[in-house]
C-alpha positions in Angstrom: 104.5 124.0 103.9 105.4 123.7 100.2 102.9 123.6 97.5 101.0 120.8 95.9 102.6 121.1 92.6 106.4 120.9 94.2 107.8 117.5 93.3 108.4 117.0 96.9 105.5 117.7 98.2 103.3 114.6 97.7 100.0 113.1 98.7 99.8 111.3 102.3 99.8 107.5 102.2 96.8 105.7 103.4 98.2 102.3 105.5 95.2 100.1 104.9 95.8 97.3 107.8 97.1 97.6 111.0 96.9 96.2 114.6 98.3 98.5 116.9 98.7 96.2 120.0 101.3 94.4 117.5 104.2 97.5 117.7 104.4 96.3 121.5 106.0 93.0 119.9 107.7 93.8 117.3 110.9 92.2 117.3 110.0 89.6 120.3 109.1 86.7 117.8 112.2 86.2 115.8 113.6 83.0 118.2 113.0 79.8 117.0 110.3 78.0 119.3 109.7 74.8 116.9 111.7 73.4 114.2 108.3 74.1 111.6 108.3 77.6 112.7 105.4 79.8 110.9 102.6 82.0 111.5 100.9 79.6 113.5 103.9 79.2 115.7 104.2 83.2 115.8 100.4 83.7 116.6 100.9 81.4 120.0 103.4 84.4 120.9 101.0 87.2 119.5 97.9 85.8 121.5 99.9 85.9 124.8 100.9 89.5 124.2 97.9 90.3 123.5 96.5 88.7 126.7 98.4 92.0 128.5 96.4 94.9 127.4 94.2 97.2 129.0 92.9 100.6 127.5 95.6 102.9 129.2 98.5 100.7 127.5 96.8 100.1 124.0 96.3 104.2 124.1 100.1 104.1 124.9 101.2 102.0 122.3 99.1 103.0 119.7 100.1 106.8 120.3 103.7 105.5 119.8 102.6 103.7 116.3 100.7 106.5 114.9 103.5 109.0 115.6 106.0 107.0 113.7 103.5 106.4 111.0 103.0 109.8 110.7 106.7 110.8 110.9 107.1 107.8 107.7 104.2 109.4 105.7 101.1 107.4 106.3 98.2 110.4 107.2 95.5 107.9 107.7 95.2 104.5 109.3 92.8 101.4 108.8 93.0 100.2 112.6 91.7 96.4 112.3 90.7 96.1 116.1 89.6 92.4 117.6 91.4 93.1 121.9 87.5 94.3 122.8 87.2 92.8 125.8 88.7 91.8 129.2 91.6 88.6 129.1 88.9 86.7 130.2 85.9 87.5 127.8 84.1 89.9 129.8 83.2 93.2 128.6 84.7 96.3 130.1 82.6 98.7 131.7 82.3 100.6 128.8 82.0 97.7 126.0 84.0 100.2 123.9 86.9 101.3 126.0 89.7 99.8 124.1 88.2 101.0 120.5 88.0 104.7 122.6 91.8 104.1 123.5 92.1 104.1 119.7 90.3 107.0 119.0 91.8 108.5 121.4 95.4 108.1 120.4 94.5 108.9 116.6 92.9 112.0 117.5 96.1 113.2 119.8 98.5 112.0 117.5 96.8 113.7 114.4 96.0 110.6 112.1 93.4 109.7 109.9 91.8 106.6 111.8 89.3 104.2 109.9 88.5 102.4 112.7 87.7 98.5 112.3 86.0 96.8 115.0 86.3 92.9 114.2 83.7 89.9 114.5 85.2 87.5 115.5 83.3 84.6 116.5 84.5 81.1 115.9 87.9 79.9 115.8 88.0 78.1 112.7 85.9 77.1 109.7 84.6 73.7 111.5 82.4 76.3 113.9 84.7 75.0 117.0 84.0 77.8 120.1 87.0 80.3 120.5 90.0 79.3 122.7 90.4 80.7 126.0 92.9 83.0 124.3 90.6 84.3 122.0 87.9 85.0 123.9 88.6 88.7 124.6 87.9 89.1 120.8 84.8 87.9 120.6 81.1 89.4 119.8 77.7 87.4 119.0 76.2 89.4 115.6 74.2 91.4 118.3 77.0 92.7 120.6 79.2 93.6 117.4 76.3 95.7 115.5 75.7 97.5 119.1 79.4 98.4 119.3 79.6 99.5 116.1 76.5 101.9 116.5 78.5 103.1 119.7 81.7 104.2 117.9 79.6 105.6 114.8 78.5 108.8 116.9 81.9 110.1 117.2 82.5 109.8 113.2 84.0 113.2 111.8 86.1 114.7 109.2 89.6 112.4 110.2 87.3 109.6 112.1 85.6 106.7 110.1 83.7 103.6 111.4 84.1 100.6 109.1 83.1 97.0 109.6 85.9 93.8 109.9 85.4 90.6 109.3 88.2 88.7 111.1 88.0 86.3 108.3 85.8 83.1 107.0 87.2 80.6 109.5 86.3 83.2 112.5 83.0 84.5 110.9 79.9 81.9 110.0 78.6 82.3 106.8 75.1 83.3 108.3 76.5 85.8 110.5 78.7 87.4 107.8 75.2 88.1 105.7 73.4 89.1 109.1 76.2 91.6 109.4 76.0 92.7 105.8 72.7 92.9 105.4 72.1 95.7 108.6 75.2 97.7 107.8 75.0 100.8 105.9 75.6 100.0 102.3 78.6 102.6 102.0 80.5 101.2 105.1 84.0 99.9 104.4 84.1 96.0 104.9 87.8 94.5 105.6 88.7 91.2 105.5 91.9 88.7 106.3 91.3 86.4 103.7 93.6 83.6 101.9 96.9 84.8 103.9 98.0 80.9 104.5 97.8 77.6 102.4 96.8 76.2 105.6 93.5 78.3 105.4 93.1 77.5 102.1 93.2 73.9 102.6 90.7 74.0 105.0 88.3 76.3 103.6 88.0 73.7 100.5 87.7 70.7 103.3 84.8 72.5 104.7 83.1 74.7 102.2 83.9 72.9 98.7 86.0 76.3 97.7 89.1 78.4 98.1 88.3 81.4 100.5 88.5 83.5 97.8 86.4 81.7 95.7 83.7 81.2 98.3 83.7 84.8 98.8 82.7 86.2 95.4 80.3 83.5 94.9 78.7 84.2 98.6 79.0 88.0 99.2 78.4 91.3 96.9 81.8 92.1 97.2 82.2 95.7 95.4 84.6 98.3 95.4 83.9 99.1 99.5 85.8 96.1 100.2 89.4 95.6 101.1 90.5 92.0 101.0 93.9 91.8 103.2 96.6 89.8 102.3 94.8 87.2 99.5 98.3 86.3 99.0 97.3 82.9 97.9 95.0 83.0 94.8 94.7 81.0 91.5 93.8 83.4 88.2 90.2 83.2 88.1 90.5 84.4 91.5 92.7 87.3 91.4 90.3 88.4 87.9 87.3 88.0 89.9 88.7 90.9 92.6 90.2 92.8 90.0 86.4 92.9 88.3 84.8 93.6 91.6 86.3 96.5 92.6 87.3 95.7 95.8 91.1 96.7 96.9 93.7 94.1 97.9 95.5 95.3 101.3 99.4 93.8 100.8 101.6 94.0 103.4 104.8 93.0 102.4 106.8 93.6 105.4 104.6 91.3 107.7 104.0 88.6 104.6 107.7 88.2 104.3 108.3 88.2 108.5 105.3 85.5 109.1 106.5 83.4 105.9 103.3 84.0 104.1 104.3 83.8 100.4 103.9 86.2 97.9 101.0 88.1 96.0 100.8 87.9 92.5 100.8 91.3 91.9 101.8 91.8 87.6 98.9 89.3 87.2 96.4 91.5 89.7 97.8 94.9 87.9 97.0 93.3 84.8 93.3 92.8 85.2 92.9 96.2 86.5 93.4 95.3 90.2 93.2 98.2 93.3 95.9 97.3 95.7 97.1 99.4 99.1 99.9 98.7 101.5 99.5 97.7 105.2 102.1 98.3 108.1 99.9 95.0 109.6 102.1 93.2 112.6 104.5 96.6 112.9 107.3 95.1 112.0 108.1 98.0 109.8 106.4 101.1 110.1 107.5 102.8 106.6 105.6 103.2 103.5 108.7 103.4 101.9 109.8 99.5 103.0 106.2 98.3 102.2 106.4 99.4 98.3 110.0 98.8 97.9 109.2 94.5 99.3 106.2 94.8 97.1 108.3 95.6 94.4 111.3 93.8 95.6 109.6 90.5 96.2 107.9 90.6 92.4 111.5 90.6 90.9 112.9 87.9 93.1 110.3 85.5 91.7 110.2 86.6 87.9 113.8 87.0 87.9 113.2 90.3 86.2 113.3 94.2 87.1 110.6 97.0 87.0 107.5 95.1 87.6 105.0 97.4 89.0 104.5 99.8 86.1 101.4 100.5 84.5 101.3 101.8 80.2 102.6 104.9 80.1 103.8 105.0 83.6 107.1 103.4 83.7 108.5 104.5 87.0 108.3 102.3 89.7 107.6 104.6 92.3 104.9 106.9 90.9 103.1 103.9 89.3 103.4 102.5 93.4 102.6 105.6 94.8 99.5 106.4 92.3 98.2 103.0 92.6 97.9 103.3 96.4 96.1 106.6 96.3 93.5 105.8 94.3 92.5 103.2 96.4 92.4 104.8 99.8 89.2 106.8 99.6 87.6 103.2 98.9 89.4 101.7 101.6 89.1 104.0 104.1 86.0 105.6 103.7 87.6 109.0 104.1 89.1 111.9 102.3 92.5 113.5 102.3 92.0 117.3 102.0 95.2 118.9 103.5 97.4 115.9 103.8 100.8 116.7 102.3 103.7 114.8 103.0 106.9 117.1 102.5 110.3 115.1 101.8 113.7 117.1 102.6 114.6 118.5 99.1 118.0 119.2 100.7 119.1 115.5 101.4 121.8 113.8 99.5 119.5 111.5 98.1 117.4 113.9 96.0 120.8 115.7 94.5 119.8 116.4 91.1 116.4 115.5 91.5 114.2 115.9 88.9 109.6 115.6 88.8 110.0 112.5 87.4 112.5 110.1 89.4 111.5 112.2 93.0 109.1 109.2 94.1 112.0 106.4 92.8 114.6 108.2 94.6 112.6 108.2 97.8 111.4 104.7 97.5 114.5 103.1 96.3 117.4 104.8 97.9 118.3 104.0 101.3 116.9 104.0 104.5 117.7 107.5 105.7 114.0 109.1 107.0 113.1 111.5 103.8 110.3 112.8 105.8 110.2 116.5 107.0 106.6 117.5 107.0 103.6 116.4 107.2 100.3 117.6 107.5 96.9 116.4 108.1 93.9 118.1 107.2 95.9 121.2 107.1 97.4 120.7 110.5 101.0 120.0 110.7 101.8 117.1 112.9 105.5 116.8 111.7 108.0 119.2 111.7 111.8 118.6 110.9 111.0 114.5 110.6 109.9 114.6 114.5 106.2 114.4 115.7 105.2 117.2 117.6 104.4 115.3 120.4 107.2 113.0 120.0 109.1 113.0 123.6 105.7 112.9 125.6 105.0 110.0 123.6 107.3 108.0 123.6 107.9 108.4 127.5 104.1 107.3 127.7 105.0 104.0 126.0 108.1 103.2 127.5 106.0 103.3 130.8 103.3 100.9 129.4 106.3 98.3 127.6 107.6 97.8 131.4 104.1 97.0 132.3 103.2 94.8 129.1 107.1 93.0 129.5 
């Protein structure tokens, strides 16, 4: 392993938002089903796939995904996990069976895991019951808290259990308060919020406030919080998130794939906001692509270049990497000692490279994989660009996909 002072040895990257099971449907929702195709029609395809999983297939798919993440340079993943029960909503004999499948996949592949079991209770801001295809996601507050406590007994240097509130539309206000008042004060809390315009409109209609506005007024949002997407913000909301210390997990490839919109990055950075990135729906499993399109989306919207920079940091690549590294500990609850991503110094993309331009070359010089080695907690899990168990994991994945499809 090259020394951390080597410009080609970078810190590992945290993936702040992942739904592992969706790796199995990547590329399978790209046919028009409706003239008004949107997130909401995509969601129907996702529900059909979600209904096919069991612990064994989830383990196989998550293992494939986590190996791909490691090969790409992610060393930590936040798994926003709501596939809890059997398809008809009945708990498994072990209510944590699906969660434990993810823990096993993380341990076997060697990635750090922030496991975020999701509280999911209602089908909309109006409190409607979960639809049939949502039943396997659901918990009441007591059952959810029991699940979190059961999983916390397995915490370690490379496994942290946090809490995810699916969204304001799926978690009633009183349930949110009950959970937050019970869980440890240092536990990471993640929530989907303001991803879609329809969500903003529904929140205004039912709660009389925009989602982020309502959350900031009704919860003690601080540095342990991660707001996922937060795409549709007014200026005051962006500034409020920045003041709170919360991180925004931006998922550019998924947000583009679903037609969500663009996060107001420049204003948020100017306000001192913390950001991270996530692979979310797994249409891309590459921190390079997330970071590149985080910047490119802003260029397309503003008609300017080199947007994601800060005073004293004129390099877009370096600024983006430093920014996502800075938010990782708060968002994941995990450290990163011994996590190193070693780039291929002999690759043509790095010919003549200097310490000042390695990050920019990695992110903005094409699509050839440039990660040579990855070490997590001091253990090498990727060598010569290949995960240590790539072939065996891929074989299990192919078998699982034959079952799922």
